[in-house]
C-alpha positions in Angstrom: 69.5 161.5 75.9 71.4 159.3 73.5 70.3 156.1 75.4 66.7 157.0 74.6 67.4 155.8 71.0 67.5 152.2 72.1 63.9 151.6 71.3 64.1 147.8 71.6 65.1 147.8 75.2 61.6 146.9 76.3 61.8 143.5 74.5 64.1 142.1 77.2 61.5 142.8 79.9 58.2 141.1 80.8 55.4 142.7 78.7 51.9 142.3 80.2 48.7 142.1 78.2 50.3 141.3 74.8 48.4 139.1 72.4 49.5 135.5 71.8 50.2 136.0 68.1 50.0 132.6 66.4 52.6 133.5 63.7 55.6 135.7 64.6 56.7 135.9 60.9 53.3 137.4 60.0 53.7 140.0 62.8 57.2 140.9 61.6 55.8 141.5 58.1 53.1 143.8 59.5 55.5 145.7 61.7 57.9 146.2 58.8 55.0 147.7 56.7 53.9 149.9 59.6 57.4 151.2 59.9 57.3 152.6 56.4 54.0 154.4 56.7 53.6 158.2 57.2 53.2 159.5 60.8 49.6 160.0 62.0 50.7 163.0 64.1 53.7 165.2 64.1 56.4 165.6 66.8 55.8 169.4 66.8 52.1 168.8 67.6 53.1 166.5 70.5 55.4 169.3 71.8 52.5 171.7 71.5 50.3 169.4 73.7 53.2 169.1 76.1 53.2 173.0 76.4 49.4 172.9 77.0 49.7 170.2 79.6 52.5 172.2 81.3 49.9 174.9 81.8 47.7 172.3 83.5 50.6 171.3 85.7 50.9 175.0 86.8 47.2 175.2 87.5 46.4 177.4 84.5 44.4 175.0 82.3 42.0 172.0 82.6 42.1 168.7 80.6 39.0 167.2 79.0 39.9 163.8 77.7 37.2 161.4 76.4 35.9 159.0 73.9 35.2 155.4 73.4 36.2 152.7 75.8 37.4 150.7 72.8 36.9 152.0 69.3 35.8 149.6 66.6 36.7 149.6 62.9 33.0 149.8 62.1 32.7 152.9 64.2 35.1 155.0 62.1 32.2 156.8 60.3 31.7 160.5 59.8 28.5 160.5 61.9 30.2 158.7 64.9 33.3 160.9 64.9 31.2 164.1 64.5 28.9 163.2 67.3 31.8 162.4 69.7 33.6 165.7 68.8 30.3 167.6 69.1 29.8 166.3 72.6 33.4 166.9 73.6 33.2 170.5 72.3 29.9 171.1 74.1 31.4 170.0 77.3 34.5 172.1 76.8 32.7 175.3 76.4 30.9 174.9 79.7 34.1 174.0 81.5 36.0 176.9 79.9 33.5 179.4 80.9 33.0 178.1 84.5 36.7 177.4 85.1 37.9 180.6 83.5 40.9 178.7 82.2 41.6 177.1 78.7 40.4 173.6 78.3 42.9 171.1 76.6 40.7 168.9 74.4 42.1 165.3 74.0 40.1 162.5 72.3 40.3 158.9 73.3 40.2 158.2 69.6 42.1 157.4 66.4 44.0 154.6 68.1 42.0 153.3 71.1 41.6 149.8 69.5 43.2 147.6 72.1 41.9 146.7 75.6 43.6 145.0 78.6 41.7 142.1 80.0 41.6 140.6 83.5 41.6 137.1 82.0 43.3 135.8 78.8 40.4 133.6 77.8 36.6 133.7 78.0 34.4 130.7 78.6 30.8 130.4 77.4 28.7 127.3 77.8 31.8 125.2 78.2 33.7 126.6 75.2 37.0 128.4 76.0 38.4 131.0 73.5 40.9 133.9 73.7 39.4 137.0 75.2 38.4 139.9 72.9 41.3 142.3 73.1 40.0 145.0 70.8 39.6 145.3 67.1 43.4 145.8 66.7 43.9 142.2 67.9 40.9 140.0 67.2 37.2 140.0 66.6 34.3 140.5 69.0 32.3 137.4 67.8 32.6 134.4 70.0 34.1 132.0 67.3 37.5 130.5 67.1 38.1 132.3 63.8 37.2 135.8 65.1 39.0 135.4 68.4 42.3 134.3 66.8 44.8 137.2 67.2 45.5 138.5 63.7 48.5 140.8 63.2 47.1 142.3 60.0 44.5 144.0 62.2 47.4 146.3 63.4 47.5 147.7 59.8 43.8 148.1 59.8 44.0 150.0 63.1 46.5 152.4 61.5 44.3 153.1 58.5 41.2 153.5 60.7 43.1 155.9 62.9 44.1 157.9 59.8 40.5 158.2 58.6 39.3 159.2 62.1 42.1 161.9 62.5 41.3 163.2 59.1 37.7 163.7 60.1 38.6 165.2 63.4 40.9 167.7 61.8 38.3 168.7 59.2 35.6 169.1 61.9 37.7 171.1 64.3 39.3 173.4 61.7 36.5 173.7 59.2 33.9 175.9 61.0 32.1 173.0 62.6 33.7 173.8 66.0 32.5 177.5 65.9 31.8 178.6 69.4 28.4 180.1 68.8 27.2 177.0 67.0 28.4 174.7 69.8 26.7 177.0 72.4 23.5 176.8 70.4 23.6 173.0 70.7 24.1 173.4 74.5 21.0 175.6 74.6 19.0 172.8 73.0 20.3 170.4 75.6 19.3 172.8 78.4 15.8 173.3 76.9 15.1 169.6 76.3 16.8 167.8 79.2 15.1 167.3 82.6 18.5 167.8 84.1 19.3 170.7 81.9 16.9 173.1 83.7 19.3 173.5 86.6 21.9 174.8 84.1 19.8 177.5 82.6 21.6 180.2 84.6 25.0 179.1 83.4 23.9 178.8 79.8 22.4 182.3 80.0 25.6 183.7 81.3 27.6 182.1 78.5 25.0 183.6 76.1 25.5 187.0 77.5 29.3 186.7 77.4 29.1 185.8 73.7 26.7 188.6 72.9 29.1 191.0 74.7 32.0 189.8 72.6 30.0 190.1 69.4 28.9 193.7 70.3 32.6 194.6 70.9 33.4 193.2 67.4 35.7 190.5 69.0 36.1 187.7 66.4 39.2 185.9 67.6 40.5 183.0 65.5 39.9 180.7 68.5 36.1 181.2 68.1 36.0 179.3 64.8 38.4 176.4 65.2 39.9 174.5 68.1 43.1 172.6 68.9 42.2 168.9 69.2 44.6 166.1 70.2 44.4 162.3 69.9 45.4 159.8 72.6 45.1 156.1 73.3 46.4 153.5 75.7 49.7 152.3 74.1 49.0 148.6 74.9 50.3 146.6 72.0 53.9 147.6 72.1 54.8 146.2 68.6 52.3 148.6 67.1 53.5 151.7 69.0 57.1 150.9 68.4 56.5 150.4 64.7 55.0 153.9 64.7 57.9 155.5 66.6 59.9 157.9 64.4 63.1 160.0 65.0 62.1 163.7 64.8 64.2 165.4 62.1 64.3 168.6 64.2 65.7 167.2 67.4 66.9 163.6 66.6 64.6 162.4 69.4 62.0 159.5 69.2 58.3 160.2 69.2 55.4 157.7 69.0 53.6 159.3 66.1 50.5 157.0 66.4 49.0 159.7 68.7 49.8 163.0 70.4 49.5 161.5 73.9 49.7 157.8 74.9 49.1 156.4 78.4 50.1 153.3 80.4 47.1 151.4 82.0 46.7 150.3 85.6 47.5 146.7 84.5 50.7 147.5 82.7 52.5 150.1 84.9 55.0 147.6 86.4 58.2 149.5 87.1 60.3 146.7 85.8 57.9 146.0 82.9 58.1 146.6 79.1 55.5 149.4 79.0 57.3 151.7 81.4 60.6 151.0 79.7 59.2 151.8 76.2 57.5 155.0 77.5 60.8 156.1 79.1 62.3 156.3 75.6 59.7 158.3 73.7 59.3 162.1 74.0 55.5 162.4 73.7 53.5 163.7 76.6 52.4 160.5 78.5 49.9 159.5 81.1 49.9 156.7 83.7 46.7 155.3 85.2 46.9 155.0 89.0 44.4 152.7 90.9 43.6 152.6 94.6 46.5 150.2 95.3 49.2 152.7 94.1 51.6 153.7 96.9 53.2 157.1 97.0 56.6 155.3 96.6 55.4 153.7 93.4 54.1 157.0 92.1 57.5 158.7 92.8 59.4 155.8 91.2 57.3 156.3 88.1 58.1 160.0 88.1 61.8 159.2 88.4 61.7 156.6 85.6 59.4 158.5 83.2 60.2 162.1 83.8 63.7 162.2 85.2 64.3 165.8 84.0 61.0 166.9 85.7 59.7 168.6 82.6 56.2 170.1 83.1 53.7 168.7 80.7 55.6 165.4 80.1 53.7 163.3 82.7 50.1 163.2 83.7 48.8 161.0 86.5 45.2 159.8 85.7 43.7 158.5 89.0 41.0 155.8 88.8 40.1 155.0 92.4 36.3 154.5 92.6 33.9 156.8 94.3 34.1 155.0 97.6 38.0 155.1 97.7 39.1 158.4 96.2 38.9 160.5 99.4 41.0 158.0 101.3 43.6 156.9 98.6 44.2 160.1 96.6 45.5 162.4 99.4 48.7 160.5 100.3 49.6 160.3 96.6 49.1 163.9 95.8 50.8 165.0 99.1 54.0 163.0 98.6 54.3 163.7 94.8 53.8 167.4 95.4 56.2 167.4 98.4 58.9 165.8 96.2 58.5 168.8 93.8 57.5 166.5 90.9 55.9 168.4 88.0 52.8 166.3 87.1 49.3 167.1 86.0 46.5 165.3 88.0 43.5 164.1 86.0 40.5 162.1 87.3 39.2 159.0 85.5 35.8 158.5 87.3 34.8 155.6 85.1 37.0 152.6 85.7 36.7 152.3 89.4 32.9 152.4 89.3 31.9 149.4 87.1 29.5 146.8 88.4 27.3 144.1 86.9 23.6 144.7 86.7 21.2 141.7 87.4 20.8 141.5 83.6 24.5 140.6 83.2 25.4 144.0 81.6 28.5 145.8 82.9 27.4 149.2 83.9 28.2 152.3 86.0 26.0 154.6 88.1 26.1 158.2 86.9 25.9 159.3 90.6 29.1 157.3 91.4 30.9 158.9 88.4 29.9 162.3 89.7 30.8 161.5 93.3 34.3 160.4 92.3 34.8 163.7 90.4 33.5 165.6 93.5 36.0 163.7 95.7 38.8 164.5 93.3 38.0 168.2 93.6 37.7 168.0 97.4 41.1 166.4 97.8 42.9 168.9 95.6 41.1 171.8 97.3 42.1 170.6 100.7 45.7 170.1 99.7 45.9 173.4 97.7 46.8 171.5 94.5 45.1 171.8 91.1 42.4 169.4 90.0 43.7 169.2 86.4 41.0 167.5 84.4 38.7 164.6 83.8 39.2 161.5 81.6 35.9 159.9 80.6 34.4 157.2 78.4 31.5 158.5 76.4 29.8 158.4 73.1 27.9 161.0 71.1 25.0 158.6 70.7 21.9 158.0 72.9 23.1 154.6 74.2 21.8 153.1 77.4 25.0 151.8 79.1 25.3 153.7 82.4 22.4 154.1 84.8 21.1 157.4 86.1 21.5 160.9 84.7 19.0 163.5 83.7 17.0 161.4 81.3 17.0 158.6 83.9 18.2 155.2 82.6 17.2 152.4 84.9 18.9 149.0 85.2 16.0 147.5 83.2 16.7 149.9 80.3 20.3 148.7 79.8 19.4 146.3 77.0 17.7 149.0 74.9 20.9 150.3 73.3 23.8 148.6 74.8 26.4 148.9 72.0 29.8 149.2 73.6 32.6 146.8 72.5 33.9 146.7 76.1 33.0 149.1 79.0 29.8 151.1 79.5 30.0 154.7 78.3 28.1 157.8 79.2 25.7 158.9 76.5 25.5 162.4 75.1 23.0 163.6 77.7 24.9 162.1 80.6 28.2 163.6 79.3 26.8 167.1 79.1 25.1 166.6 82.5 28.6 165.8 83.8 30.2 168.8 82.2 27.7 171.2 83.9 28.1 169.4 87.2 31.9 169.7 87.0 31.5 173.3 86.1 29.5 173.8 89.3 32.3 172.0 91.2 34.9 174.2 89.6 33.1 177.3 90.6 32.7 175.6 94.0 
């Protein structure tokens, strides 16, 4: 374990997707300041999430992970955070009831401020500027000033994350997450949504279960508050290392910027800086696996990131695309399972299903998202393994970024409320629609 304290080891390796900071000295100042700030989460909470994810690995729980594609500083408002949490809690109730297992609730929030890009620059009308890499790095506006990477934004990301986490803790512990209230919101959805009609039976069953509990005088603590965890893609390594602390209980390093961090599809090179850094921290971690991942690569990642084969430490988040999941996922699951590797399998049905509408908007079809989740369940059922969860990009607002869903959004509607800073998100109605559909798959 002692070697895990060399937290600088990643610096000797190629680091993909890092900003081209114009002034290293400024970055060093920011990193030094971040290093002295209080942790955003505690190592003990990270360990608790690891326990919860160990239950997922054993097939005894289900992960619901979701939130913005890329958070913005302007989006860290009470209304925004509340609406996202409200939607996540609504989805969780339906999945808990249908799956008859606990649902581990993880937000893509309080740190999801950086985005990998396929190209380092963007060209508009002959003008070439650095690509927007998320509010943590530069601004969205297409001007030389906004697009210049600014290390002081890392500090702003920390403070914005602190505000968001504070709100999330207040909402999930302060009565807002009360099960009966959340179920009442779902009843509204079922009553109002054209898609909701097909879920009336399930909603009625949940209603009866709650009524039965009430009649028995059952008032468990869990009815009134929930455990809620934060997560983000740890892309900007200077930020995540600056927020890594040695836990006083164990002497081990934890990235205290979030409970869980993950490595993206574009940064999971075995000999790269991200995998190296992640091998040193003790948080539960995720790795995104796209359709090109070979079983050998997956097993090498297991060996590097979870050499002690600790359940709950490593989650594989597959992002294949609806047309590829049934073909590409089985060999991965088969080989990793045969090797005895303890990993949780989670489906990201968003990132493999993006396309450009005629209007130029990046979008996703709700039916493709649903089809990828269905394929994920089919593969795991066929192999006798556990479909451990879903990882989605959504917002609690009525945006028009993905086409389809109960309140049908057509390609011509995309411009109505297209507000994402990066990728298209499911809106509140589509998210709940997805939860009820996944519940049907779970009951299968």
